[in-house]
C-alpha positions in Angstrom: 106.8 110.7 112.4 104.3 110.7 115.1 104.7 110.4 118.9 105.4 107.0 120.5 105.2 107.0 124.3 102.5 107.4 126.9 100.0 110.0 127.9 99.3 109.7 131.6 96.1 111.2 132.9 95.5 111.6 136.7 94.3 114.1 139.3 96.5 115.8 141.9 96.8 119.2 143.6 100.5 118.9 143.0 102.3 118.5 139.6 102.1 114.9 138.5 105.8 114.8 138.0 106.2 114.9 141.8 104.6 111.5 142.1 107.0 108.9 143.5 106.5 106.8 140.5 108.8 109.2 138.6 111.5 109.1 141.3 113.2 106.2 139.6 113.4 108.1 136.3 116.9 109.5 135.9 117.3 113.2 135.5 118.2 112.9 131.8 115.0 111.0 131.0 112.9 113.3 133.2 113.3 116.0 130.5 111.3 113.6 128.3 108.3 113.8 130.7 106.3 117.0 130.3 102.9 118.5 130.8 100.7 117.8 127.8 97.3 119.1 128.9 95.7 120.4 132.1 92.0 120.3 133.0 90.1 122.0 135.8 89.8 120.1 139.1 93.5 119.1 139.2 93.3 116.7 136.2 96.6 116.6 134.4 98.1 114.8 131.4 101.8 114.1 131.2 103.5 113.1 127.9 106.2 110.5 128.6 108.6 109.5 125.9 109.4 105.8 125.5 111.4 104.4 128.4 110.0 106.6 131.1 106.7 104.7 131.9 106.1 101.1 132.8 102.7 99.3 133.0 103.1 98.7 136.8 103.4 102.5 137.3 99.6 103.0 136.8 98.7 101.3 140.1 101.4 103.2 141.9 100.1 106.5 140.5 96.5 105.7 141.5 97.7 104.8 145.1 99.7 108.1 145.3 96.9 110.3 143.9 94.0 108.4 145.6 92.0 108.9 142.4 91.4 106.9 139.2 94.0 107.4 136.5 94.5 106.1 132.9 97.3 105.9 130.4 97.3 105.9 126.6 100.2 103.8 125.1 100.7 105.5 121.7 102.5 104.1 118.7 103.6 106.7 116.1 100.5 108.8 116.9 98.5 106.3 114.8 97.0 104.1 117.5 96.8 103.8 121.2 95.8 101.3 123.9 94.1 103.1 126.8 94.2 101.4 130.2 92.3 102.9 133.1 92.4 101.9 136.8 90.3 103.0 139.7 91.1 103.0 143.4 89.5 99.6 144.0 91.8 98.0 141.4 89.2 97.7 138.6 90.8 98.0 135.2 89.5 98.7 131.7 91.2 98.9 128.3 90.2 100.1 124.9 92.0 100.6 121.5 91.9 103.9 119.7 92.0 103.8 115.9 90.7 100.3 115.6 91.5 99.7 111.9 95.2 100.3 112.5 95.1 98.3 115.7 93.7 95.3 113.8 96.5 95.5 111.3 99.1 95.6 114.0 97.6 92.8 116.1 97.3 90.3 113.2 99.8 87.5 113.8 102.2 86.8 111.0 102.3 83.1 110.0 105.6 81.4 110.8 106.1 80.2 107.3 106.2 83.7 105.7 109.4 84.4 103.9 108.6 87.9 102.6 106.8 90.2 104.9 105.9 92.6 102.2 104.2 89.9 100.2 102.3 88.9 103.3 101.1 92.4 103.9 99.8 92.6 100.3 98.1 89.2 100.3 94.4 88.4 100.4 95.1 86.2 103.5 96.5 89.2 105.4 93.5 91.4 104.5 91.1 88.6 105.6 93.0 88.2 108.9 92.8 91.9 109.5 89.0 91.8 108.8 88.6 89.0 111.3 90.7 90.8 113.9 88.7 94.0 113.3 85.4 92.1 113.9 86.9 90.6 117.1 88.0 94.0 118.4 84.7 95.6 117.5 82.9 92.9 119.5 84.8 94.1 122.6 83.8 97.7 122.3 80.5 97.6 124.3 82.4 96.1 127.3 85.3 98.6 126.8 82.8 101.5 126.8 81.0 100.2 129.9 84.4 99.9 131.7 85.4 103.4 130.7 82.0 104.9 131.9 82.3 103.0 135.2 85.9 104.3 135.6 84.7 107.9 135.0 81.9 107.5 137.5 84.5 106.3 140.1 86.5 109.4 139.3 83.5 111.5 140.2 82.9 113.3 136.9 79.9 115.7 137.1 78.0 114.3 134.1 76.9 110.8 133.2 78.6 109.8 130.0 76.5 108.1 127.2 77.8 104.6 126.6 76.6 104.8 123.0 78.7 107.9 122.3 81.8 106.3 123.8 81.2 103.2 121.6 80.9 105.5 118.6 84.2 107.3 119.5 86.0 103.9 120.0 84.9 103.0 116.4 86.0 106.3 114.9 89.4 107.2 113.3 91.5 110.3 113.7 94.9 111.0 112.1 96.4 111.5 115.6 95.4 109.1 118.3 96.2 111.8 120.8 93.1 113.7 119.5 91.0 110.6 120.1 92.4 110.3 123.7 91.4 113.9 124.5 88.0 113.4 122.8 87.5 110.2 124.9 88.2 112.2 128.1 85.7 114.9 127.0 83.0 112.3 126.2 83.5 110.7 129.6 82.6 114.0 131.2 86.0 115.2 132.5 86.3 119.0 132.5 87.5 120.2 129.2 91.0 121.6 128.8 91.3 125.4 128.8 93.5 125.3 125.7 93.8 122.7 123.0 96.6 120.3 123.7 99.8 120.8 121.7 100.3 118.3 118.8 102.9 115.8 119.7 
């Protein structure tokens, strides 16, 4: 079983867990929030188990840190939806492990009696193919959004949009690895040590 939860990436001179956004998390659940990776310049990633992070928390974190932040919503380590937000309110999103995302995002017809038969049908595979094409068409805009977000974060190098597109089309066993690679490609300082596998 892989990790399901959130990887929260933001910059602060203080531990991210001190952000007011985590004040509402009860003490028992706070043990499910821990440092996952640290990068030079105050960039930190927290690993939050399911139930400790809400979509609205990203804006609150950006307001507190006064810096762009992003979060990867992971499902069983196999895919992730990354959402970034800068201090002006501009958002971007991108899927990691697109083939798996396409399978998950395909809507099941209402008249299906047996889900296993549907998942093995030519109609399902065609629906996945169409969804994959649809997601692939969004990649250039997703990559541009990510590069603009990194620029707003003040990264010292200019990321190559083509490299970001290539990464968004790639596949890794662990979506966490793709998330770290995305931050590397966007020009954020690299982590001193490899992140622990979730």
